[in-house]
N, C-alpha and C positions, 0 to 999 in steps of 0.2 A: 812379758816383754817388759812390762814397768814394774812390777811387782818388788821388786828391791831396787828402786831407784831411791833415789831420796826427793822428796817434797818440796818446792823452795815457794810461799805466797809472793806475789808480785802486787804490789798496792800501790796505786799514780796519786801523789801528792803536789799539790798548787806550791805548797812553801818548805823546802827541803831543810831550811836551819829550823821552822817550827815544830813542822813531824818529828827531827832528830833530838828536840827538848823532852815531846813527848815519847816517844818509843825509849829515848837514854834516862830520863828523868824520873817519867812515871812510872811506866812501863817494866823499868830495870834491866833490858835489852843490850847484851854486848855485841859494840859496835864492830865488826867484823874490817869491815873497809868503809871509803865515801871517798866519790869524786865530786867536787866541789870547783875544780878549777876553769871547768869550760862551761861557760853558762848554759849553753843548750843543753847538755847533758849533763845533769847532775844527778846521783842516786848514792844508795846507801846500804849495806847488805848486816845485817842483824840476824846473830846467834839465839834460838831458843833452847829449849830444852831436847833432850832426845836426838840430835844432828840435825833439828829442824832451824831453819832458816825463813827469813821473812827480808826484801827487796825490795826497798821504795824509789822510786824515779819522781821525778821532777817533770811534768807537763801541764797541759791548761785542765781547767775543772772536768769532773767526771761525774756521773752519778749512778750511783750502785745502790738499790733499796733493800739490799739482803746482805745478809752475812757473809762478812768474805774472809775472816781469819776466826778460826779458835782455839781458845790456847785449854788444853785440858788439865786440870786440876783435881789435886783430891779434898780439898776442904772450900768447895765453893763460899759457906758463911763468912770462913775468917779471911777469903783473899777480897771478898766484896767490899770487905768492912775496911783492909788496909788499901785496898785501893780507896773508896769513899774517903779516904784521910791525906789521899792526895791532891784531893777534888777531881776525881774520875767523876762522872754523874751517870746513870745508868738509867735506861731507857725504862719504863714504864709501860703495861701492854695490859688493855684489856677486854678482848675480843672472844669470839667462841672460838675453844679449844686453847686456848693463850692466855693467862689470868699471872703477869707480875704480884710477888708480895715481898716487898724494899729492896725493888727490883730481879727478882729469882724466881725462874718459873721451873715448877714443874714440867716435865718435858714425858716422851715416852722410856727414855733410856737414861735419864735421872734428873740433874738441873741442870741449867741454864742462865744465866745473863748477859747481857746485851749494851753495848757503851758506843761511842762514837771515838774516832783519834780526832785531831785536830784539822783533820783533812777532811772531815765526813763520812772515811770508810767503818762500817758497821763492824763491831769486834764484838767476839765472845768469851765469856770464861764458862767451860762447862765442866760438870761432873757425873761423870758418869756411875751409873747403878742408884741407888737412893737413899 
């Protein structure tokens, strides 16, 4: 039924202007549209690779303690290095079954690294395969 439908990640943000600076300036996503004229309903749609999109909408604070978006990359070490140079801080984990080294963990299907956006949403970069 939905096997050929595009997927759009939908993320809440408390401060849309701050989030837009992060998604555009730090992550380099392309803004498709933004609605900021109605204070109670502000949002922005971004284009990512392969026709995927991220939709941000402003609302009161929420709490997600899990990864909400993962960007699949080809060279995670270089991407993490480049992102760190833009001031992005990667999470460090050291728990049974998951340990990061310089922000990157080896996971069953490859490698992953996690970081937070300006609103506290947990995002990841992932490289499939080792």
